[in-house]
N, C-alpha and C positions, 0 to 999 in steps of 0.2 A: 906694494902692486898685489892685486887679487890674481890667483891663478888657478887654472883647473888642470888637475893631474890626469894625464891620458896614458893609458898602458898601450904599448906597442909590441908586437911579436916579430921576430925575424930569425929564421934558421933555427927555431926551437928556443930562442933566448927571449926574455921579456924585459923591455925597456920602460921607463917612466919618463915622460916628457911633461914640462910645465908649459902650459899655453896661457899666456895673459889674457885676462878678462877685461872688457872695455869698461871704461868708467860711466856712471850713470848718465844717460843721454836722453834728451827730449825726443819725442817720437819724430818730430818734423826738423829735418835739417841736421840732426846729429848734434845738437846744441846741448852743452852741460848744464845741469841744475844744481843750485846750492841752497840748502836750507838756512834761514836766518831767524833770530829772535831779538827783537828790539826791546832791550829793558832799559836804555838810556842811562845805565850806570856810569858810562864812560863819556857821557856828553860834558863838554867843558862849560863850566858856569863862571862867569866873571862878575857876577853881582846879582841882585835880586831879580829873578826872572829874566836875567839877560845872558844869552849863550851865543858864542859865535859859530857854534855847530848847527844849532836850529833857530830859524829855518835853514835847511841845507841838506847836503848828502850825508846820509848815515846808513850804515849797514847796506849799501849798494842802491839805495832808493833815495830820491829826493823828497824830504818831508816839507811840504809848503804850508806856510802860516801855522805850523806847530812851534811852540816855544818850550823852553826847559821849564818844567812845571815845579815851582817851589812848594813842598809839602809844608803846610803852616802849623805852627805851634802857637798856643797861647798859655802862658803860666807853666811851661814845660809839657804841656798836653797837647795832643793833635786836635786840630779842627779841619773841617772841609773834606776832601777825598784822600784817603790813605792809598799810597801806591801799592800795587801788587807785588813789586820787587823793590824793597827798600834800598836807598832813601830817594831814589829819583824817578820821576815820571814826566811825561809830556802833556802839554795842554794846548787847546785853541780856544780863543774867545775869552782869555783869562780876565781881562779888565774891561772897563769901558772904553779905554784908549786902544785896545787890541784891534787889528784889522778884522773886518767882517769876512766870514768864510764863503764857501766851504774851504776847509782844510783839506790837504790832499797828499796822497803818496803817487809818485810817478816815475817812470823809467826815462822820461824826457829830460835830460840835462846834458851839458856839453860833453863831458868826459864819460858818459855812460857806455857800458858795454852789455847792458842788459837789455833783452829783446822783450820780455814780459815777465809777469810774476803771478803767483796765486797767494791770495791773502787766506790764510786758514782760520785764525782766531785772534782775539785780543782782549784785554780787560779795559773796562771804562767806568766813568762815574761822573756826575753832574753836580754843579754846586752854583751859587749865585756869583755873579761876576764881581770882581774886586773893585772897590770903590776908593781910589786914592784921596778923595776930597772929604772923607767922612771925618768929622771932628774927633780927635784923640785916637785915631786908628780905625781900622775896617774890619777887624775880625768878625764883627757881627753880621757883615755881608757875606761870609764865607759859608753860610749853611748849606748843606747838601739839598739837592731839589730832584723831584721827579722830572724826567725828561723822555723824550722819544728821539733816539739817534738813527738817522737815515744813512746807509753806506750805499754808494753807487759805484759801479765798475764799468770802465770802458775799455774796449779792446783796440781802440784807436786813439791817436793823440787829440783828436777833435772831441772836446767835451761839450759842445754845444748840441750835439745829437742825442737822442734818448740813450740812456745807459743800457749797456748790454746785460747787467745783472744789477739787482737792488734787493736790499734787506733792510728791515727795521728791527730795532731793539727797544724794549721799554725799561728804563732804569728806575728802580724803586729803592731808595736809600735803605741800607741796613743800619739804623741809627744807633749809634753809642754816644754817651754824653761825657763831655770833657768837664769833669766835676769842679775843677778850680774856677771856670769862668762860666759854667752853665751853657756852653754852646756844643752842638751836636756834630759828630763826623761820622763817615761811612767808609765801609770797605767797598772795593769795586765788584762789578759783576762781570762774567765771561760772555762774550758774544762770539758764537761760532758761524763762520760763513758757509754757505752751500758750495758745493762743487762747481757751480756755475762761475765762481770769482777765479777761474783758471784763465790763463792767457791774457791778463790785464795788462794795460799800458799805464791807466791812471785809475785810482779809486779816490773818490771824494767822501768826506764826512761833513754832516751837518745836523744840527740839533735844535729842537724846540722845547720849550717848558711844558709840561704836562698840565701844570697848575693854571687855572684862569686868573689867578691873582698874581702871577709873576709878572714882572715889569720888563723883562728883557730876556733874550736868548741866554742860555746858560753858558759857563765855563765848562769844557769838556775835558777831563782828564784821561789819558790812556796810558797803558803799560804792557809790557810782555806781548808785544805784537808778533805772531808767528807767521811767516811766509817763506815762499820759495821763489828764487829768482832764476830765469832761464837766460843763460848768456847766448849772444849771437854766435853762430858757428864760425870758426876761424877759417880763413881762407876763402 
């Protein structure tokens, strides 16, 4: 417990009294705020790209259309997008069979005690979608790609209205070569959100390929998502 020491005097004597300080509170309604970082390291994985945790509630928010992101290796070396925090990352639009986006974070789920949240920053990278039908394997489809990621924030549960806040980020791969198979991989880039992404109820993520030769929207890997959740005031 944090406390403030107050000096009191009475009849020539000096007393020290500890006065408890309040916990951090939101300006409106006295609701408490908790900082979170989603690194996905404790996301349960039950198989290749299959997780009972994602999509689902993780770190107090519901992660919609996000999957546990398998970090790919070929001949013992990486391909695709390397996670910011090893060894796990999250992904949306991973394969041609993945649901179409946008992926989203939301406070709107059955057991939620979260009133709103502020998204500060995260790391991301784009690659070609996984093709399960490629003969002999699909590592060649995992090449990093240029893309533009749009992040849209909504202060209400209704996402059919224009977003309250919006930001775009251009990903350019920082290419490294897997020398064993001649396939490139890339590290992630950091995306920092403006202060307008405060008081959000839902934040959506969508991406398009920057290359005119790309055949589909990219798979988008994310990691180390930093945000603060504001809980509804008790009572």
